[in-house]
C-alpha positions as a Python dict, from the first residue, in 0.01 Angstrom:
ca = {
    (1, 'M'): (0, 0, 0),
    (2, 'S'): (-107, -98, -349),
    (3, 'G'): (22, 69, -661),
    (4, 'F'): (-330, 195, -727),
    (5, 'L'): (-345, 445, -439),
    (6, 'D'): (-361, 811, -538),
    (7, 'D'): (-19, 972, -485),
    (8, 'R'): (-156, 1244, -256),
    (9, 'Y'): (-246, 982, 6),
    (10, 'G'): (87, 802, 6),
    (11, 'S'): (238, 1024, 275),
    (12, 'L'): (-62, 1031, 509),
    (13, 'L'): (13, 966, 875),
    (14, 'P'): (-317, 826, 1005),
    (15, 'Y'): (-453, 891, 1350),
    (16, 'T'): (-364, 615, 1596),
    (17, 'P'): (-666, 518, 1810),
    (18, 'G'): (-623, 391, 2164),
    (19, 'E'): (-599, 17, 2206),
    (20, 'Q'): (-932, -165, 2185),
    (21, 'P'): (-873, -502, 2353),
    (22, 'K'): (-1085, -801, 2259),
    (23, 'T'): (-1102, -932, 2615),
    (24, 'N'): (-1317, -809, 2903),
    (25, 'D'): (-1073, -875, 3186),
    (26, 'L'): (-897, -537, 3158),
    (27, 'I'): (-956, -209, 3336),
    (28, 'K'): (-977, 14, 3030),
    (29, 'L'): (-867, 370, 3105),
    (30, 'N'): (-714, 463, 2770),
    (31, 'T'): (-985, 598, 2538),
    (32, 'N'): (-1187, 842, 2752),
    (33, 'E'): (-1506, 638, 2743),
    (34, 'S'): (-1771, 674, 3011),
    (35, 'P'): (-1774, 415, 3290),
    (36, 'F'): (-2154, 435, 3289),
    (37, 'P'): (-2398, 262, 3050),
    (38, 'P'): (-2629, 470, 2829),
    (39, 'S'): (-2948, 606, 2978),
    (40, 'Q'): (-3219, 341, 3003),
    (41, 'K'): (-3458, 583, 2831),
    (42, 'A'): (-3218, 603, 2538),
    (43, 'I'): (-3191, 225, 2514),
    (44, 'E'): (-3569, 185, 2515),
    (45, 'E'): (-3607, 436, 2232),
    (46, 'A'): (-3335, 264, 2027),
    (47, 'E'): (-3496, -78, 2069),
    (48, 'K'): (-3815, 57, 1914),
    (49, 'E'): (-3630, 192, 1612),
    (50, 'L'): (-3432, -128, 1554),
    (51, 'R'): (-3759, -292, 1452),
    (52, 'R'): (-3782, -35, 1171),
    (53, 'S'): (-3432, -88, 1035),
    (54, 'N'): (-3577, -184, 697),
    (55, 'L'): (-3651, 188, 648),
    (56, 'Y'): (-3399, 467, 595),
    (57, 'P'): (-3345, 707, 886),
    (58, 'D'): (-3448, 1072, 873),
    (59, 'P'): (-3163, 1241, 680),
    (60, 'E'): (-3253, 1576, 840),
    (61, 'C'): (-3243, 1436, 1197),
    (62, 'V'): (-3524, 1679, 1281),
    (63, 'A'): (-3640, 1540, 1617),
    (64, 'L'): (-3285, 1512, 1748),
    (65, 'R'): (-3187, 1861, 1631),
    (66, 'E'): (-3497, 2014, 1785),
    (67, 'K'): (-3441, 1846, 2120),
    (68, 'F'): (-3071, 1929, 2134),
    (69, 'A'): (-3141, 2296, 2052),
    (70, 'E'): (-3395, 2298, 2336),
    (71, 'V'): (-3144, 2147, 2581),
    (72, 'L'): (-2869, 2390, 2476),
    (73, 'G'): (-3097, 2693, 2511),
    (74, 'N'): (-2946, 3036, 2432),
    (75, 'G'): (-3214, 3100, 2168),
    (76, 'L'): (-3085, 2823, 1942),
    (77, 'T'): (-3312, 2637, 1701),
    (78, 'K'): (-3269, 2325, 1492),
    (79, 'E'): (-3129, 2550, 1217),
    (80, 'N'): (-2823, 2601, 1438),
    (81, 'I'): (-2758, 2226, 1477),
    (82, 'F'): (-2566, 1994, 1242),
    (83, 'V'): (-2556, 1623, 1319),
    (84, 'G'): (-2253, 1409, 1240),
    (85, 'N'): (-2142, 1048, 1268),
    (86, 'G'): (-1939, 1138, 1573),
    (87, 'S'): (-1788, 1483, 1611),
    (88, 'D'): (-1499, 1347, 1401),
    (89, 'E'): (-1722, 1365, 1094),
    (90, 'V'): (-1828, 1720, 1181),
    (91, 'L'): (-1463, 1820, 1212),
    (92, 'F'): (-1376, 1654, 881),
    (93, 'F'): (-1651, 1843, 701),
    (94, 'A'): (-1537, 2167, 867),
    (95, 'F'): (-1173, 2114, 764),
    (96, 'S'): (-1297, 2046, 409),
    (97, 'A'): (-1520, 2353, 402),
    (98, 'Y'): (-1291, 2614, 560),
    (99, 'K'): (-942, 2533, 434),
    (100, 'K'): (-894, 2794, 160),
    (101, 'R'): (-679, 3028, 376),
    (102, 'G'): (-511, 2750, 568),
    (103, 'I'): (-578, 2606, 912),
    (104, 'A'): (-397, 2658, 1244),
    (105, 'F'): (-414, 2458, 1565),
    (106, 'P'): (-187, 2381, 1863),
    (107, 'D'): (94, 2130, 1817),
    (108, 'I'): (-23, 1923, 2116),
    (109, 'T'): (-393, 1855, 2075),
    (110, 'Y'): (-636, 1605, 1926),
    (111, 'G'): (-435, 1389, 1687),
    (112, 'F'): (-695, 1393, 1410),
    (113, 'Y'): (-640, 1762, 1326),
    (114, 'P'): (-319, 1717, 1122),
    (115, 'V'): (-469, 1406, 959),
    (116, 'Y'): (-777, 1599, 846),
    (117, 'A'): (-559, 1882, 719),
    (118, 'Q'): (-351, 1637, 517),
    (119, 'I'): (-639, 1436, 373),
    (120, 'T'): (-833, 1749, 271),
    (121, 'G'): (-524, 1904, 114),
    (122, 'A'): (-525, 2201, 352),
    (123, 'S'): (-211, 2394, 433),
    (124, 'Y'): (-176, 2400, 808),
    (125, 'K'): (37, 2540, 1087),
    (126, 'E'): (87, 2382, 1428),
    (127, 'I'): (146, 2646, 1697),
    (128, 'P'): (355, 2517, 1990),
    (129, 'L'): (200, 2513, 2335),
    (130, 'G'): (380, 2710, 2603),
    (131, 'D'): (619, 2548, 2850),
    (132, 'D'): (322, 2514, 3087),
    (133, 'F'): (114, 2350, 2809),
    (134, 'S'): (-100, 2663, 2767),
    (135, 'V'): (-238, 2749, 2424),
    (136, 'D'): (-54, 3031, 2243),
    (137, 'V'): (-353, 3242, 2146),
    (138, 'D'): (-142, 3520, 1992),
    (139, 'G'): (39, 3263, 1778),
    (140, 'L'): (-293, 3131, 1649),
    (141, 'I'): (-429, 3479, 1582),
    (142, 'E'): (-122, 3564, 1374),
    (143, 'Q'): (-225, 3299, 1120),
    (144, 'K'): (-456, 3405, 840),
    (145, 'G'): (-694, 3113, 812),
    (146, 'T'): (-925, 2896, 1018),
    (147, 'I'): (-836, 2836, 1384),
    (148, 'V'): (-913, 2508, 1559),
    (149, 'V'): (-886, 2462, 1936),
    (150, 'A'): (-997, 2176, 2157),
    (151, 'N'): (-1134, 2323, 2479),
    (152, 'P'): (-1068, 2146, 2713),
    (153, 'N'): (-759, 2043, 2523),
    (154, 'A'): (-651, 1685, 2468),
    (155, 'P'): (-443, 1520, 2597),
    (156, 'T'): (-372, 1786, 2860),
    (157, 'G'): (-730, 1847, 2980),
    (158, 'M'): (-652, 2215, 3031),
    (159, 'V'): (-902, 2488, 2944),
    (160, 'L'): (-872, 2815, 2758),
    (161, 'A'): (-1066, 3110, 2901),
    (162, 'K'): (-1372, 3206, 2700),
    (163, 'S'): (-1235, 3560, 2673),
    (164, 'E'): (-946, 3415, 2470),
    (165, 'I'): (-1191, 3246, 2233),
    (166, 'V'): (-1362, 3583, 2192),
    (167, 'R'): (-1026, 3740, 2113),
    (168, 'M'): (-973, 3488, 1833),
    (169, 'L'): (-1324, 3543, 1697),
    (170, 'E'): (-1286, 3920, 1692),
    (171, 'S'): (-931, 3920, 1554),
    (172, 'D'): (-1065, 3843, 1206),
    (173, 'P'): (-1443, 3802, 1158),
    (174, 'S'): (-1379, 3675, 803),
    (175, 'R'): (-1236, 3345, 927),
    (176, 'V'): (-1397, 3056, 1111),
    (177, 'V'): (-1294, 2961, 1465),
    (178, 'I'): (-1373, 2599, 1549),
    (179, 'V'): (-1398, 2512, 1919),
    (180, 'D'): (-1395, 2138, 1981),
    (181, 'E'): (-1586, 2084, 2306),
    (182, 'A'): (-1572, 1705, 2329),
    (183, 'Y'): (-1499, 1725, 2704),
    (184, 'V'): (-1677, 2044, 2801),
    (185, 'D'): (-1936, 1875, 3024),
    (186, 'F'): (-1670, 1781, 3282),
    (187, 'G'): (-1601, 2133, 3405),
    (188, 'G'): (-1533, 2339, 3094),
    (189, 'D'): (-1706, 2662, 2995),
    (190, 'S'): (-1898, 2614, 2672),
    (191, 'C'): (-1892, 2874, 2396),
    (192, 'V'): (-2241, 2782, 2279),
    (193, 'D'): (-2377, 3104, 2430),
    (194, 'L'): (-2155, 3302, 2188),
    (195, 'I'): (-2317, 3158, 1873),
    (196, 'G'): (-2583, 3427, 1848),
    (197, 'K'): (-2317, 3699, 1854),
    (198, 'Y'): (-2045, 3552, 1632),
    (199, 'K'): (-2128, 3423, 1286),
    (200, 'N'): (-1773, 3287, 1246),
    (201, 'L'): (-1795, 3045, 1543),
    (202, 'L'): (-1843, 2669, 1504),
    (203, 'V'): (-1866, 2465, 1824),
    (204, 'T'): (-1842, 2086, 1799),
    (205, 'Q'): (-1967, 1850, 2068),
    (206, 'T'): (-2001, 1475, 2106),
    (207, 'F'): (-2226, 1229, 2288),
    (208, 'S'): (-1935, 984, 2323),
    (209, 'K'): (-1814, 1107, 2661),
    (210, 'S'): (-2065, 1263, 2897),
    (211, 'R'): (-2366, 1087, 2744),
    (212, 'S'): (-2212, 738, 2725),
    (213, 'L'): (-2266, 686, 2351),
    (214, 'A'): (-1911, 631, 2222),
    (215, 'G'): (-2024, 316, 2042),
    (216, 'A'): (-2320, 489, 1876),
    (217, 'R'): (-2111, 757, 1697),
    (218, 'L'): (-2301, 1081, 1740),
    (219, 'G'): (-2164, 1435, 1725),
    (220, 'F'): (-2281, 1788, 1657),
    (221, 'G'): (-2184, 2116, 1503),
    (222, 'I'): (-2347, 2420, 1664),
    (223, 'A'): (-2320, 2745, 1473),
    (224, 'D'): (-2491, 3023, 1283),
    (225, 'K'): (-2740, 2875, 1037),
    (226, 'E'): (-2522, 2970, 739),
    (227, 'I'): (-2234, 2758, 867),
    (228, 'V'): (-2479, 2472, 928),
    (229, 'R'): (-2588, 2508, 565),
    (230, 'D'): (-2225, 2481, 455),
    (231, 'L'): (-2181, 2158, 648),
    (232, 'N'): (-2508, 2019, 514),
    (233, 'L'): (-2393, 2093, 160),
    (234, 'L'): (-2100, 1858, 215),
    (235, 'K'): (-2305, 1601, 404),
    (236, 'Y'): (-2572, 1573, 135),
    (237, 'S'): (-2301, 1551, -129),
    (238, 'F'): (-2137, 1263, 55),
    (239, 'N'): (-2373, 1063, 278),
    (240, 'P'): (-2721, 1202, 350),
    (241, 'Y'): (-2812, 905, 571),
    (242, 'N'): (-2509, 942, 796),
    (243, 'I'): (-2693, 870, 1124),
    (244, 'N'): (-2872, 537, 1158),
    (245, 'R'): (-3214, 491, 1316),
    (246, 'A'): (-3088, 339, 1640),
    (247, 'T'): (-2834, 616, 1697),
    (248, 'L'): (-3091, 888, 1628),
    (249, 'A'): (-3318, 729, 1887),
    (250, 'L'): (-3037, 689, 2139),
    (251, 'G'): (-2943, 1054, 2099),
    (252, 'T'): (-3298, 1181, 2135),
    (253, 'G'): (-3368, 947, 2425),
    (254, 'V'): (-3063, 1052, 2626),
    (255, 'L'): (-3161, 1417, 2586),
    (256, 'F'): (-3488, 1338, 2766),
    (257, 'D'): (-3277, 1211, 3057),
    (258, 'E'): (-3047, 1505, 3122),
    (259, 'E'): (-3044, 1447, 3499),
    (260, 'Y'): (-2880, 1108, 3436),
    (261, 'T'): (-2610, 1281, 3229),
    (262, 'K'): (-2553, 1550, 3491),
    (263, 'K'): (-2531, 1294, 3772),
    (264, 'N'): (-2271, 1093, 3581),
    (265, 'C'): (-2066, 1404, 3507),
    (266, 'R'): (-2067, 1502, 3874),
    (267, 'E'): (-1944, 1155, 3967),
    (268, 'V'): (-1666, 1163, 3706),
    (269, 'M'): (-1551, 1504, 3831),
    (270, 'S'): (-1553, 1382, 4191),
    (271, 'V'): (-1353, 1071, 4108),
    (272, 'R'): (-1117, 1281, 3895),
    (273, 'E'): (-1032, 1498, 4193),
    (274, 'Y'): (-984, 1194, 4416),
    (275, 'T'): (-750, 1041, 4158),
    (276, 'R'): (-555, 1364, 4113),
    (277, 'E'): (-499, 1395, 4487),
    (278, 'E'): (-384, 1034, 4517),
    (279, 'L'): (-145, 1067, 4223),
    (280, 'E'): (7, 1383, 4366),
    (281, 'K'): (66, 1203, 4697),
    (282, 'L'): (266, 947, 4498),
    (283, 'G'): (493, 1212, 4344),
    (284, 'F'): (309, 1281, 4017),
    (285, 'T'): (270, 1619, 3852),
    (286, 'V'): (-89, 1634, 3729),
    (287, 'L'): (-210, 1902, 3489),
    (288, 'D'): (-526, 2094, 3577),
    (289, 'S'): (-779, 1888, 3382),
    (290, 'R'): (-1139, 1983, 3315),
    (291, 'A'): (-1197, 1668, 3110),
    (292, 'N'): (-1279, 1305, 3195),
    (293, 'F'): (-909, 1219, 3209),
    (294, 'L'): (-587, 1325, 3379),
    (295, 'F'): (-246, 1390, 3225),
    (296, 'A'): (20, 1293, 3474),
    (297, 'A'): (399, 1256, 3491),
    (298, 'H'): (611, 1108, 3771),
    (299, 'K'): (942, 1251, 3885),
    (300, 'S'): (1118, 911, 3882),
    (301, 'V'): (921, 680, 3653),
    (302, 'T'): (881, 742, 3279),
    (303, 'G'): (543, 749, 3112),
    (304, 'K'): (633, 439, 2914),
    (305, 'E'): (724, 249, 3232),
    (306, 'V'): (395, 342, 3396),
    (307, 'Y'): (203, 240, 3085),
    (308, 'E'): (381, -93, 3042),
    (309, 'K'): (373, -194, 3409),
    (310, 'L'): (5, -110, 3441),
    (311, 'K'): (-67, -305, 3123),
    (312, 'N'): (107, -606, 3277),
    (313, 'K'): (-146, -573, 3560),
    (314, 'K'): (-432, -559, 3306),
    (315, 'I'): (-488, -185, 3337),
    (316, 'L'): (-472, 18, 3015),
    (317, 'V'): (-380, 387, 3010),
    (318, 'R'): (-261, 595, 2713),
    (319, 'Y'): (103, 669, 2640),
    (320, 'F'): (214, 907, 2363),
    (321, 'D'): (561, 841, 2224),
    (322, 'K'): (617, 1202, 2116),
    (323, 'D'): (841, 1490, 2219),
    (324, 'R'): (730, 1663, 2540),
    (325, 'L'): (466, 1395, 2601),
    (326, 'R'): (693, 1100, 2688),
    (327, 'P'): (703, 1169, 3062),
    (328, 'F'): (321, 1155, 3077),
    (329, 'V'): (38, 907, 3072),
    (330, 'R'): (-322, 1001, 3005),
    (331, 'I'): (-560, 830, 3243),
    (332, 'T'): (-931, 810, 3171),
    (333, 'I'): (-1149, 850, 3478),
    (334, 'G'): (-1336, 525, 3534),
    (335, 'S'): (-1543, 413, 3829),
    (336, 'K'): (-1420, 480, 4184),
    (337, 'A'): (-1336, 110, 4223),
    (338, 'Q'): (-1136, 109, 3900),
    (339, 'M'): (-937, 414, 4003),
    (340, 'E'): (-867, 269, 4347),
    (341, 'K'): (-728, -43, 4184),
    (342, 'M'): (-514, 166, 3948),
    (343, 'I'): (-381, 378, 4235),
    (344, 'E'): (-290, 62, 4425),
    (345, 'E'): (-87, -66, 4129),
    (346, 'I'): (76, 272, 4064),
    (347, 'K'): (181, 287, 4428),
    (348, 'N'): (361, -45, 4380),
    (349, 'I'): (531, 90, 4067),
    (350, 'T'): (654, 407, 4236),
    (351, 'E'): (774, 218, 4542),
    (352, 'E'): (980, -10, 4319),
    (353, 'A'): (1136, 298, 4157),
}
């Protein structure tokens, strides 16, 4: 680091993204991307807008917000929708906006939460998951400030019952509860239908996973209109043109092709269950995932060994070198053929052990 960097950033521990290889000869199961291309309708809409790239995009993202509110239903309007450059940006704005009483989140969850707390100067508390990797709701409620939960959680894939979210919301209506639903379309139970009842609820979602737009960077905050106004205050003070023309068109286009999204999600869930069953046959403990990945540990082979030996076979999975996580690997659900190949290689690894 240079000597010019502000002192408050010197101790930051940045988020570590999954490996992004520069070659195409790998089976890439490490960053929870979709194995399916974007909707053809979305691509056609984006191609039209690329010809207009000399013009700024709509800073209010009106067409996209209107269509997403329509798809979500539950009486929502565009006033309930905030659009971000990925849900990461939505989360960053939320951490910035709602930090005054501190922020609490589980100790094993999306790795950006402590980074956002640090970079925004928020005091924060990490509440340990239970021995079974369940979220300690009472421990979160005991904290005074904003609560953040990923549901389904990452990297475990496990879900928290909606009744527990309600308990957090009602424990202190003067604080915001942020529910990060990046993986909700793969079998989770969305809290979007609670927005009309709870003014202190902010749900974040992304088009990176179920809608195959990880490379486009498109995410959403869904909340009472006053929370959306808070987030817009920060957005317009930072980057009013945060979503480019092509991404706006991709997002709107994919929402006109919801059957394509639903079909892909059904396939991912089917392949997830196939993969879980095959891993369990090979001696793995697999957590009950409702996401597009599995979190699995073998009784005889360490997570690091599985990761390294698969990488030698040109298959990438995610390994976390942290307490409690070292026995595990996180495996993104790819195509059926990709998972069959991975299972074949894992079988060889376990037989060697």
